N, C-alpha and C positions, 0 to 999 in steps of 0.2 A: 804404399799407395802408388798407383800407376799415374804417369804424367797426364794421360788422357782424362783422368778423373780429378786432377788438381784444379781447384778454383783459384782465381786471381787473388782472392783474400788470403789464401794460404801462403802466398809469396810476398805479401805486402808488409811494409814496416809502418810503425806509427808516425804521425806527423812530427812528434817530438824527436824522432830518430832521423828525420830527413836532413840531409846536408844540402843547403840551398844557398844560392847567390841572390843578393838583393839587387834590384834594378839600378840602384845608384852607386853600387860598389865600383871602385876604380880598379884598373888592371893590376896594380901592385897588391891590393887586398885580395883580389881573385886568385892570382898566382900563388900567393902565400897559403890561401885556403886549399887550393888544389894539392899543393905539396903536403900540407898538414893531413888531409883526409885520404890522399892517394886514390881518389876517384877520377874518372875521366868524363863523366857526364853529370850535369847538375841542373835541377829545375831552377829557373830564375823567377823570383816572385816580386809582386808589387804589393806592399803592405803586409799581408799575412800569407800563410802557406796554402790558403785556399785560392789565391789569385796567381796562378802559374801563367807567366807570359810566354814561356818557351823553354827550350833546353839548350844549355851551353855545353859544347864539346870542348874539352881542354885543348885539343889539337888546333882548334880554330883560333886560339890566342897566339900561336907561334909567329904568325906573320906580323904581329904588332910588337914583338919584343924589341926590334930595332927602332921602331917609331911608335912609342906608346901614345904620343899625342894624337895619332890617327885612330885610336881605339874608340869604337862606339858599340857598346854591348847590344843595343837594339838591332843593329845591322847584321849581327852574326848569330842571332838566336835561331834555332830550328823549331819547327812546330812540336808542341807537346801532344801526345796521344793519350786520351782519357779512356779508360776501360772500366766498365762496371765491376764492382767487387765480386758479384756472383757468377760472372762469366767463366767458362772453362778456360784455363790458362793456355791451352794448346792453340786456340783460335787467334789470340793476339800475337802469339809467337809466329804462327804461320803467316799472318798478315804482314808482320814486319819483315819476314824473310822474302816476301814477294814484292814489297814496296821499294821502288827506286828511291834512293836518298839524294839529297842535293849533291852536286858535283859528280853525278853519275854512278855513285857507289851503291851497292846493295848490301843489306845485312847478310852476314854469312850464316849459313844454316848447317847444323850437324844433325844428321839423321842416323839413328841406329836401327838397323833391321833386327827385329826380334824373330828368332827362328823357333818353331815349335819344339818342345822337348818331348821326346818319346821315352816311355818307361819300359 
């Protein structure tokens, strides 16, 4: 299957497989969970997995390691982007590549030029 034909649902995981952070989790629990799962981005939920408050980037916790008492999860959440299941996956990826992120960073994009094959 060509990436241009791939739908978002083809790349999705089930809710039961989602690794999430709860809004009331403390920094010690969050750091332990990041180490356990080896992921760098986590949806932060309120109540159940349908109530996503935002996305936590693991690197945003580093500044609180020396002063954990200053940690406030709500203040470092990034916006969550919601994409319909039936949408072609190429479009959200392209949008993310064009969107400026907080702190002036942009998502990196890798493009592969497909050259025609001649017989």
